[in-house]
VOGU-3710 file (C-alpha; in Angstrom, 3 decimals, decimal comma):
1> mslidteiak> -6,253/21,136/-31,572  -9,725/19,789/-32,049  -12,471/20,348/-29,262  -12,245/16,814/-27,916  -8,428/17,091/-27,752  -8,818/20,250/-25,697  -11,344/18,548/-23,425  -9,088/15,534/-23,000  -6,187/17,855/-22,074  -8,260/19,607/-19,440
11> lrarayqvvq> -9,262/16,228/-18,067  -5,733/15,139/-17,766  -4,795/18,344/-15,900  -7,659/17,858/-13,454  -6,741/14,307/-12,865  -3,154/15,302/-12,176  -4,340/17,800/-9,593  -6,327/15,058/-7,871  -3,191/12,988/-7,801  -1,180/15,691/-6,214
21> nvrqqlvfle> -3,734/15,966/-3,379  -3,363/12,273/-2,546  0,369/12,489/-2,737  0,379/15,419/-0,327  -1,696/13,239/2,146  0,947/10,456/1,783  3,863/12,786/2,361  2,144/14,358/5,424  1,504/10,949/6,926  5,029/9,735/6,500
31> eqvrrgdwar> 6,467/12,986/8,037  4,361/12,710/11,144  4,849/9,047/11,678  8,640/9,431/11,409  8,377/12,376/13,982  6,012/10,471/16,172  3,744/13,675/16,076  0,502/11,825/16,555  -1,700/14,757/17,454  -0,481/16,507/14,241
41> lraieelrag> -1,944/13,525/12,226  -5,396/14,791/12,835  -4,742/17,551/10,290  -4,882/14,797/7,426  -8,558/15,129/7,696  -8,360/18,777/6,679  -6,157/17,908/3,729  -8,864/15,515/2,584  -11,647/17,837/3,064  -9,764/20,518/1,173
51> aleedmrldr> -9,355/18,265/-1,882  -12,945/17,201/-2,216  -13,843/19,946/-4,488  -11,150/18,818/-6,941  -12,632/15,438/-6,781  -16,031/16,756/-7,755  -14,586/18,743/-10,711  -12,907/15,707/-12,015  -16,112/13,757/-12,013  -18,011/16,545/-13,651
61> rcarilalhq> -15,318/16,960/-16,316  -15,619/13,121/-17,140  -19,439/13,510/-17,205  -19,190/16,413/-19,555  -17,007/14,766/-22,129  -19,112/11,584/-22,167  -22,369/13,539/-22,437  -21,433/16,282/-24,912  -18,405/15,129/-26,986  -19,117/11,471/-27,724
71> pvandlrfvl> -15,480/10,261/-27,361  -14,468/7,055/-29,187  -11,628/4,577/-29,181  -8,600/5,971/-27,411  -10,306/9,067/-25,961  -13,181/6,991/-24,593  -10,687/4,503/-23,015  -8,850/7,384/-21,445  -11,969/8,799/-19,799  -12,929/5,340/-18,541
81> avlrmhfyld> -9,419/4,822/-17,177  -9,498/8,126/-15,396  -12,920/7,164/-13,771  -11,346/3,958/-12,611  -8,191/5,630/-11,378  -10,311/8,261/-9,555  -12,347/5,544/-7,856  -9,103/3,970/-6,539  -7,586/7,189/-5,526  -10,671/8,157/-3,549
91> evaerlvavg> -10,451/4,978/-1,753  -6,862/5,615/-0,999  -7,535/9,115/0,258  -10,335/7,924/2,651  -8,152/5,123/3,986  -5,208/7,528/4,675  -7,597/9,578/6,706  -8,700/6,463/8,747  -5,050/5,507/9,203  -4,191/9,041/10,505
101> rrlaeymphl> -7,296/9,137/12,742  -6,438/5,741/14,325  -2,795/6,555/14,871  -3,535/9,974/16,364  -6,032/8,596/18,820  -4,238/5,423/19,983  -0,435/5,787/19,590  -0,103/8,299/22,504  -0,986/5,325/24,839  2,334/3,634/23,878
111> pkaayqdipv> 5,765/4,631/25,069  8,076/5,602/22,173  10,473/2,804/22,974  7,743/0,343/22,399  7,244/1,134/18,728  10,316/2,972/17,536  11,718/-0,099/15,727  8,480/-0,962/13,849  8,860/0,154/10,299  5,542/2,012/9,872
121> aelvmrvarl> 7,009/5,068/8,301  8,966/2,717/5,866  5,773/1,056/4,968  4,208/4,406/4,206  7,190/5,342/2,187  7,183/2,083/0,141  3,393/2,417/-0,474  3,919/5,944/-1,692  6,826/4,834/-4,082  4,549/2,082/-5,591
131> ldtcleaffq> 1,693/4,527/-6,015  3,997/6,935/-7,675  5,259/4,342/-10,077  1,744/3,342/-11,010  0,640/6,937/-11,509  3,709/7,749/-13,619  2,863/4,755/-15,806  -0,783/6,065/-16,152  0,119/9,614/-17,163  3,103/8,608/-19,356
141> sdtekakqid> 1,102/5,766/-21,006  4,120/3,509/-20,135  2,725/-0,007/-20,378  5,955/-1,712/-19,527  6,386/0,417/-16,329  2,810/-0,557/-15,383  3,373/-4,262/-15,835  6,675/-4,426/-14,076  5,834/-3,388/-10,546  6,231/-6,744/-8,791
151> qedqevdqty> 9,502/-5,693/-7,091  8,114/-2,686/-5,433  4,912/-4,509/-4,493  7,007/-7,274/-2,888  8,861/-4,553/-0,897  5,568/-3,378/0,448  4,632/-6,934/1,452  7,768/-7,552/3,077  7,751/-4,357/5,118  4,155/-5,086/6,044
161> ercvhqiiqa> 5,124/-8,557/7,289  7,877/-7,137/9,391  5,410/-4,678/10,934  2,882/-7,399/11,674  5,502/-9,805/13,216  6,714/-7,112/15,572  3,189/-6,085/16,570  2,463/-9,729/17,415  5,525/-9,998/19,539  4,454/-6,816/21,355
171> ltaplspaea> 0,932/-8,246/22,026  2,627/-11,229/23,844  3,855/-8,991/26,605  1,768/-7,928/29,696  -0,221/-4,814/28,603  -2,775/-2,457/29,967  -6,109/-2,364/28,104  -5,155/0,992/26,534  -1,792/-0,390/25,480  -3,403/-3,551/23,908
181> aawmemaiav> -5,916/-1,468/22,028  -3,167/0,749/20,645  -1,245/-2,331/19,302  -4,461/-3,557/17,677  -5,159/-0,211/16,103  -1,580/-0,151/14,726  -2,125/-3,536/13,185  -5,317/-2,287/11,571  -3,427/0,785/10,290  -0,586/-1,277/8,702
191> ktlekiadya> -3,138/-3,613/7,047  -5,006/-0,590/5,588  -1,537/0,642/4,183  -1,156/-2,792/2,630  -4,490/-2,391/1,064  -3,618/1,085/-0,410  -0,861/-0,810/-2,236  -3,412/-2,982/-3,854  -5,294/0,037/-5,087  -1,992/1,351/-6,556
201> idiadasiyy> -1,683/-1,902/-8,611  -5,355/-1,438/-9,809  -4,306/2,027/-11,115  -1,525/0,359/-12,924  -4,084/-2,088/-14,501  -6,276/0,858/-15,595  -3,303/2,505/-17,336  -2,689/-0,655/-19,281  -6,362/-0,782/-20,263  -6,080/2,843/-21,512
211> tegiyywhrf> -2,897/2,257/-23,506  -3,594/-1,173/-24,907  -7,335/-1,692/-24,664  -6,949/-4,970/-22,792  -7,741/-6,025/-19,317  -4,646/-6,781/-17,407  -4,992/-7,932/-13,750  -1,718/-8,099/-11,740  -3,428/-9,996/-8,825  -4,864/-12,756/-10,997
221> lrrerqp> -1,745/-13,182/-13,118  0,195/-13,490/-9,800  -2,140/-16,284/-8,729  -1,623/-18,011/-12,049  2,231/-17,991/-11,622  2,044/-19,561/-8,045  2,805/-23,273/-8,015
//
């Protein structure tokens, strides 16, 4: 194995560790939402803080390869794709912390019966599934899988719309200021989760760029297909 091959293998391993850290945050969020253990959600900030060193190591690894090994063609595309993927994963991780913080602070103001039918946990699960698909496509260099994620993306959108519809209905009832604020914060949280799904799709686009060397933008292609 050549020196550049060794460096690329190390980069791949480092990137995979960063991915695992974000997956851990998503699993933790889903578990606590399903249980309604809002106070426990504050620990998501600790998970994020513990992963920051891995993030910095990944950035340093990319910089090292670019500065010292002069990668070309496929290797260069991989490094650039990892940098893009890492940017989106960092955005995902920060938004997961924001969701956890919002829900931990405001959800205790609502009785369980008020929100138990709102599919927030299902939304987290579907977002996690979409992100997993996009990440698998990235690490397996599976272009077809990266391009065929519309069904999972639509499931995220449909679950998000169900959440929003039920939140709007809840806001039409007489509420205390604390309850109204809690519903508004839940609306912001589910919108943030929907945005995380967009970042997952961006990762799929990055994997296509790495594999084929072309720019493939799901969101723009989707617009072109609309009547």
